[in-house]
C-alpha positions as CSV (number, residue, x, y, z in Angstrom):
1,X,10.1,5.6,38.0
2,X,9.3,9.1,36.5
3,X,5.6,10.0,36.3
4,X,5.2,12.3,33.4
5,X,1.7,13.7,32.7
6,X,0.9,14.6,29.1
7,X,-1.6,17.2,27.9
8,X,-4.3,14.5,27.7
9,X,-3.8,13.8,31.4
10,X,-2.1,10.4,30.6
11,X,0.5,9.3,33.0
12,X,3.7,8.1,31.4
13,X,5.7,5.7,33.5
14,X,9.2,6.2,32.3
15,X,12.4,4.9,34.0
16,X,15.2,7.5,33.8
17,X,18.6,6.0,33.1
18,X,21.1,6.6,35.9
19,X,24.9,7.6,35.8
20,X,26.4,4.0,35.6
21,X,24.4,2.8,32.7
22,X,24.9,6.2,30.8
23,X,28.6,6.2,31.6
24,X,28.7,2.7,30.0
25,X,26.8,3.6,26.9
26,X,29.0,6.8,26.4
27,X,32.2,4.7,26.6
28,X,31.0,2.2,24.0
29,X,30.0,5.2,21.7
30,X,33.3,6.9,22.4
31,X,35.3,3.7,21.5
32,X,33.5,3.4,18.2
33,X,33.8,7.1,17.4
34,X,37.4,7.3,18.3
35,X,38.3,4.3,16.3
36,X,36.6,5.8,13.3
37,X,38.3,9.1,13.9
38,X,41.8,7.4,14.0
39,X,41.1,5.6,10.8
40,X,39.8,8.6,9.0
41,X,42.8,10.9,10.4
42,X,45.4,8.3,9.1
43,X,43.9,8.2,5.7
44,X,43.7,12.0,5.5
45,X,47.3,12.4,6.9
46,X,48.5,10.2,3.9
47,X,46.4,12.1,1.4
48,X,47.4,15.6,2.7
49,X,51.2,15.0,3.1
50,X,52.0,17.2,0.3
51,X,50.0,20.2,1.6
52,X,51.4,22.9,4.0
53,X,50.9,22.9,7.7
54,X,48.0,25.3,7.7
55,X,46.0,23.1,5.2
56,X,46.8,20.0,7.3
57,X,45.6,21.8,10.5
58,X,42.3,22.8,8.8
59,X,41.8,19.2,7.6
60,X,42.5,17.8,11.1
61,X,39.9,20.3,12.8
62,X,37.4,19.5,10.2
63,X,37.9,15.8,10.8
64,X,37.3,16.2,14.6
65,X,34.1,18.2,14.1
66,X,32.8,15.9,11.5
67,X,33.6,12.5,13.3
68,X,33.4,13.3,16.8
69,X,30.4,15.8,16.6
70,X,28.6,15.5,13.3
71,X,28.4,11.8,13.2
72,X,26.8,11.4,16.7
73,X,24.3,14.0,15.9
74,X,23.4,12.2,12.7
75,X,23.3,8.7,14.3
76,X,21.0,10.2,17.1
77,X,18.6,11.7,14.8
78,X,18.3,8.8,12.4
79,X,17.9,6.2,15.1
80,X,15.5,8.3,17.2
81,X,17.8,8.4,20.2
82,X,19.3,4.9,19.9
83,X,23.1,5.0,19.4
84,X,25.2,1.8,19.4
85,X,26.1,2.2,23.2
86,X,22.7,3.0,24.2
87,X,21.3,0.2,22.1
88,X,23.7,-2.2,23.9
89,X,22.7,-1.0,27.3
90,X,19.0,-0.7,26.6
91,X,18.7,3.1,26.8
92,X,17.1,5.6,24.6
93,X,16.9,9.3,24.3
94,X,13.2,10.8,24.3
95,X,11.6,14.1,24.7
96,X,10.2,15.2,28.0
97,X,6.8,14.2,26.8
98,X,7.9,10.7,25.8
99,X,8.1,11.4,22.1
100,X,11.0,10.5,19.8
101,X,13.7,13.2,19.3
102,X,14.4,15.1,16.2
103,X,17.4,17.0,14.7
104,X,17.1,20.0,16.9
105,X,17.2,18.1,20.0
106,X,20.3,16.0,18.8
107,X,22.0,19.1,17.6
108,X,21.7,20.8,21.1
109,X,22.8,17.7,22.8
110,X,25.7,17.3,20.5
111,X,26.7,21.0,20.9
112,X,26.6,20.8,24.8
113,X,28.4,17.4,24.7
114,X,31.5,19.2,23.2
115,X,31.8,21.2,26.5
116,X,30.4,18.5,28.8
117,X,32.2,15.4,27.4
118,X,35.0,16.3,25.2
119,X,36.5,19.5,26.8
120,X,36.0,18.5,30.4
121,X,36.4,14.7,29.8
122,X,32.9,14.0,31.1
123,X,33.3,15.7,34.6
124,X,30.7,18.3,34.0
125,X,28.2,15.7,32.8
126,X,28.9,13.5,35.7
127,X,28.2,16.2,38.2
128,X,25.0,17.4,36.3
129,X,23.8,13.9,36.2
130,X,24.3,13.2,40.0
131,X,22.6,16.4,41.0
132,X,19.6,16.0,38.6
133,X,16.6,14.1,39.9
134,X,16.2,12.3,36.7
135,X,19.8,11.8,35.9
136,X,20.0,14.5,33.1
137,X,23.0,16.3,32.0
138,X,23.1,20.0,30.8
139,X,22.6,18.9,27.1
140,X,19.4,17.1,28.2
141,X,18.2,20.1,30.1
142,X,18.7,22.6,27.3
143,X,17.4,20.2,24.6
144,X,14.3,19.1,26.7
145,X,15.2,15.5,26.5
146,X,15.5,12.6,28.8
147,X,17.5,9.3,28.7
148,X,15.3,6.4,29.7
149,X,15.6,2.6,30.1
150,X,13.8,0.6,27.6
151,X,14.9,-2.7,28.7
152,X,13.1,-3.1,32.0
153,X,11.9,-6.1,33.9
154,X,8.5,-7.4,32.4
155,X,5.6,-5.8,34.0
156,X,2.1,-7.3,34.4
157,X,0.0,-6.4,31.3
158,X,-3.3,-4.9,32.1
159,X,-6.2,-6.7,30.3
160,X,-8.6,-4.8,28.3
161,X,-11.9,-4.6,30.0
162,X,-14.5,-6.9,28.3
163,X,-17.4,-5.2,26.5
164,X,-21.0,-5.2,27.6
165,X,-22.8,-8.4,27.1
166,X,-25.3,-7.0,24.7
167,X,-22.4,-5.8,22.4
168,X,-20.6,-9.1,22.3
169,X,-20.4,-10.4,18.7
170,X,-22.2,-7.4,17.1
171,X,-19.2,-6.3,15.0
172,X,-18.3,-9.6,13.5
173,X,-18.6,-8.2,9.9
174,X,-16.6,-5.0,10.6
175,X,-13.6,-4.5,8.3
176,X,-10.7,-3.8,10.5
177,X,-7.9,-4.0,7.9
178,X,-7.6,-0.3,7.5
179,X,-6.9,0.4,11.1
180,X,-3.2,1.1,11.8
181,X,-1.3,-0.4,14.7
182,X,-0.8,3.0,16.3
183,X,-4.5,3.5,16.7
184,X,-4.9,0.0,18.2
185,X,-2.2,0.8,20.7
186,X,-3.6,4.2,21.6
187,X,-7.1,2.5,22.2
188,X,-5.6,-0.3,24.2
189,X,-3.6,2.2,26.5
190,X,-6.7,4.3,27.0
191,X,-8.9,1.2,27.9
192,X,-6.4,-0.2,30.4
193,X,-5.9,3.4,32.1
194,X,-9.4,4.9,31.6
195,X,-10.0,4.4,35.4
196,X,-7.1,6.6,36.2
197,X,-8.3,9.5,34.1
198,X,-10.6,12.4,34.9
199,X,-14.1,11.5,33.8
200,X,-14.5,14.3,31.6
201,X,-11.0,14.0,30.0
202,X,-11.6,10.2,29.6
203,X,-14.9,10.7,27.9
204,X,-13.4,13.3,25.5
205,X,-10.6,10.9,24.6
206,X,-12.9,8.0,24.1
207,X,-15.0,10.1,21.7
208,X,-11.9,11.2,19.7
209,X,-10.6,7.6,19.5
210,X,-14.0,6.3,18.5
211,X,-14.4,8.9,15.7
212,X,-10.9,7.9,14.4
213,X,-11.8,4.2,14.5
214,X,-15.1,4.9,12.7
215,X,-13.3,6.9,10.0
216,X,-11.0,4.0,9.4
217,X,-13.7,1.3,9.2
218,X,-16.3,3.2,7.4
219,X,-19.1,1.8,9.4
220,X,-21.0,4.1,12.0
221,X,-21.6,2.6,15.4
222,X,-25.0,1.6,16.5
223,X,-27.0,4.5,17.8
224,X,-27.0,5.0,21.6
225,X,-23.8,3.0,22.2
226,X,-21.2,4.9,24.4
227,X,-17.8,5.6,22.9
228,X,-15.9,3.5,25.5
229,X,-18.2,0.6,25.1
230,X,-17.7,0.8,21.4
231,X,-14.0,0.7,21.7
232,X,-14.3,-2.3,24.1
233,X,-16.5,-4.3,21.6
234,X,-14.3,-3.6,18.6
235,X,-11.0,-4.4,20.6
236,X,-12.7,-7.6,21.8
237,X,-13.5,-8.5,18.2
238,X,-10.0,-7.9,16.9
239,X,-8.6,-10.1,19.8
240,X,-11.1,-12.9,18.8
241,X,-10.0,-12.8,15.2
242,X,-6.3,-12.8,16.2
243,X,-6.9,-15.8,18.3
244,X,-8.8,-17.6,15.7
245,X,-6.0,-17.0,13.2
246,X,-3.3,-18.0,15.7
247,X,-4.9,-21.2,16.9
248,X,-6.9,-22.2,13.7
249,X,-10.3,-22.1,15.4
250,X,-12.0,-19.5,13.3
251,X,-12.5,-21.7,10.2
252,X,-14.0,-24.6,12.3
253,X,-16.5,-22.2,13.8
254,X,-17.2,-20.2,10.7
255,X,-18.2,-23.1,8.5
256,X,-18.7,-27.0,9.0
257,X,-16.0,-29.2,7.7
258,X,-16.7,-30.5,4.3
259,X,-17.8,-34.2,4.1
260,X,-15.1,-36.5,3.0
261,X,-15.4,-37.5,-0.7
262,X,-16.5,-41.2,-1.5
263,X,-13.7,-43.5,-2.4
264,X,-13.0,-43.6,-6.1
265,X,-14.4,-46.7,-7.8
266,X,-12.9,-47.8,-11.1
267,X,-15.6,-48.4,-13.8
268,X,-16.4,-52.0,-14.6
269,X,-15.2,-52.7,-18.3
270,X,-17.1,-55.3,-20.2
271,X,-15.0,-57.7,-22.3
272,X,-14.5,-56.6,-25.8
273,X,-16.7,-58.2,-28.5
274,X,-15.7,-57.8,-32.2
275,X,-18.5,-56.3,-34.3
276,X,-20.6,-58.7,-36.3
277,X,-19.8,-58.4,-40.1
278,X,-22.2,-59.9,-42.7
279,X,-20.6,-61.9,-45.6
280,X,-20.3,-60.0,-48.9
281,X,-23.1,-60.9,-51.4
282,X,-22.6,-60.1,-55.0
283,X,-25.3,-57.7,-56.5
284,X,-28.0,-59.1,-58.6
285,X,-28.7,-57.9,-62.2
286,X,-31.6,-55.5,-62.4
287,X,-34.9,-56.6,-63.9
288,X,-35.8,-55.0,-67.4
289,X,-38.1,-52.0,-67.2
290,X,-41.1,-52.0,-69.5
291,X,-41.6,-48.5,-71.2
292,X,-45.2,-47.9,-72.3
293,X,-45.6,-46.4,-75.9
294,X,-46.1,-42.7,-76.1
295,X,-49.0,-41.4,-78.2
296,X,-48.7,-38.1,-79.6
297,X,-52.0,-36.2,-80.4
298,X,-52.2,-34.2,-83.8
299,X,-51.8,-30.4,-83.5
300,X,-54.3,-28.3,-85.4
301,X,-53.0,-25.1,-86.5
302,X,-55.5,-22.3,-87.1
303,X,-55.3,-20.2,-90.3
304,X,-53.8,-16.9,-90.0
305,X,-55.9,-14.2,-91.8
306,X,-53.9,-11.0,-92.7
307,X,-55.9,-7.8,-93.3
308,X,-55.3,-5.9,-96.5
309,X,-53.1,-2.9,-96.2
310,X,-54.4,0.3,-98.0
311,X,-51.8,2.5,-99.1
312,X,-52.7,6.3,-99.6
313,X,-51.6,7.9,-102.9
314,X,-48.8,10.3,-102.8
315,X,-49.2,13.6,-104.4
316,X,-46.0,15.3,-105.7
317,X,-46.3,19.1,-106.0
318,X,-44.9,20.5,-109.3
319,X,-41.5,22.2,-109.0
320,X,-41.1,25.6,-110.7
321,X,-37.7,26.3,-111.8
322,X,-36.6,30.0,-112.2
323,X,-34.8,31.0,-115.5
324,X,-31.0,31.2,-115.4
325,X,-29.7,34.7,-116.1
326,X,-26.2,35.3,-117.3
327,X,-23.7,36.8,-114.9
328,X,-23.2,40.4,-115.2
329,X,-24.6,43.7,-114.1
330,X,-27.3,43.7,-116.8
331,X,-25.1,45.4,-119.3
332,X,-25.0,44.2,-122.9
333,X,-21.7,42.4,-123.9
334,X,-19.3,44.6,-125.9
335,X,-19.4,44.5,-129.6
């Protein structure tokens, strides 16, 4: 086992892959890539039969670089270090710090693999892997990577320390739905290994993890609670909820079971009785109505007195008519 120490003073127990398992994974990958190369080459040969020799040679070189170099780099980048052969053998390519590889790591490994694996038929890679303490070839040394074994015998899982008794059950109403799985894994790894860390480094990691957890839940911790104890209590609450969901005990403890409903009783129906209808009676003639005589009192009309109307005499002024003069300018008519 390789004990790698990260910048946070966390010891990573990685199991480097040795030469036999790596050689078997390479043979499986090589068989797949060579089969694909032959298939593509046969198709391109038929497609470029009408071209000249120089064009066919260029196509052949491009096919070798694409299928035997480019495809392994792309597969290793997209699968984060798990090619088909490595997946079958339980291996994986990781960085020196245990993180997943990226394109630049796969590119350096692929470029060095042309010299180590293709041109020298794997002899240089075998010698470098035997000499290296962690079984690395030259491509791993230049890329800063390591091939590890993922499929290892099951080790005993360290339990999470229980929280203090005065914190048990105090976070029953905490909303944990927004906490990602990566944060839970980091908290669990810290709690199971906090005894192996330096006290100052461990306290700083606990504060950082507690701040991330508070930011996800949105509820501040009780005042005066240490960060490590807060993490223990929240993890214990999550484990309790998971167990309740898995075994169905949460609903029974949260609320009492409802009482069984009373059996349904059909309503008692009384026998139908037809309604009583009275026999039809013919209407009787109405009795005559006596009308008393109406007496009309005489109406007395008072005489109407009309006042005499006095008309004032109308005086007409005399009209004076001017004498009519004959037309002309005042001259006497001619004789």
